[in-house]
Steps between C-alpha positions, in 0.01 A plus 500: 500500500594856401199677351547645152269752332539686173428867425495648149530842340194720461577652162359853474626665179672457163700784349568539127555129432830499684419506873249344737463597867340324794530440873610203711510517879473878482798533264491633145593234244582589138570302186669680210531362148263448204156416638169393350179485699489562874218344702437731797173364640565130558381422148766244409397136557800321349673452837201301625618158382691213659818635341517752786513440874316675644279559200349847449154465344480879455813715502660816374765436233725683255589384151869502406570536128752230413663567160802354314698818555496392865453830682578514868259546788557638850291438809542741792352361822501825699731370775758228553358147521638153563308342211212556261252278315406526129185343354538455122189436291470419127877475501648386171832679538849477645558713808863563601605649835852620595735215590500595871127427529379176658183386324283235671201345325195497725238363259431453131371279223710255295634766262616733778868447589777666702870444439743724687397861447287422191125427498344349185138468400364290216353698210195305388303512178229756570263339250486159665283382788751609764550859398681629810877501543671378817413615849692490825658688788853563628672639807797735451783553748843660504792462738403824679175695538404681179257772393489452123543219252555503124433240235484446124208342319466360148255263331572126495375474141534679166236761575507876521346527845407289804280661761608370843274569798685587821396531862747572778469391861673392813477202731422604855641255754384489859645347815430139590468540878614185676514564878406727791718513807375608846276780374795718403644356179372349175722339237448421133671479162496716189712420193707258709575763765391485866266785594420584863263740674566582865255681727175411677308258280156344506391219270723374221339332197752251364286302252350761265197531728462878494250630245499871588748590224264364236304823445525789252692696763808301394661475157573224437252351742591185696185289547691263730822607671721459802487797738623613839308714747680800648376610844446875478468653847500859637843446655620499137751216504751475220529228239795389290493312170820324390486405131797261504701695239518851360213601273406801289145512635235296680119484491272490807138382481304636800165343585243601763718806554353754743832637620775752432822351365811721512823421316840672545524837326740366235238252371312571178144362533292458181135402511425219252134434582242551771147594596381852581619490859854388414738801476872564453661833590877515500629215713169446682224258399154535656206263501146582605386326819137403445230406747522123517136465594358661184435348161851577372710340773839499334753782534693639201693289253779585257856451384819705492847482351799597715831634366811662637779696333722190499435125514389386846462175690274599790232755570348620827165662574268599783132409515216634717120489474316781322224496762459488878529122523741271683599294198471495120598181323662587168554223246830521308637325196839589347588474133752593237 
């Protein structure tokens, strides 16, 4: 099964009641429109119920001011994406996206409904024993990658204002590795596409047996994941990843990484996470090779995002140990 993990915006500031700013995967995300409170320190608990999957017991959140005049809002995601996820809490409003937006309901209570490009939440009586409005989450897509999305918001009752809590995230999808062929090729699937890695390989974990991506060096962490082992040797053999179709970008998780990984010069490499020994400089990624007999036996760990100036289907790289050793086994997982 393809592994899915969510990541959400770390909201960092609110400006003059009309703009909130945060970060997601190293990108700056902004929401513009009339705003109420902004929870910057994981103070909002409303996403911690069964109306959300996964639930967020403690999260950042921003409050959208929904009024009958129906002002518009704009979300800028900092770069083009394939899709985005909205969590909507205390939602007693009608949210309308442009007609070219595909809206998919991911979760929600009985009053939370999606029809076409319109999302509706039930406005409840705030004096009764169930004071909260509806709650739920949606995934948004368009026919082509997009950077920003607009929407209108107005209360679903005869009230002056409905405060709707919003959190924005993405679903990270990782390869379901299915086979290893003759020590030189591993095959898997991602979003229905066949992904292959060719080059000298060691072990291949096909049944979510690898736990090394489950630490704080990865965001989101993968407590149980498929993984393939790349054989890093001083002869510096090359590797090729074929992604099965053209993509805008790809994510590499690198575990037990005590090597130097070099991409072609036209590759933009962005560090997403990592421990102190994990470094990115230009198109080169370096991991610290530790002494495997001491009390901290594992090499470096971290993740990167790869981009090129145009959509790409395959990517090549060279890999060699960052120490005078014959072999470094580097664990790799690939995601979107």
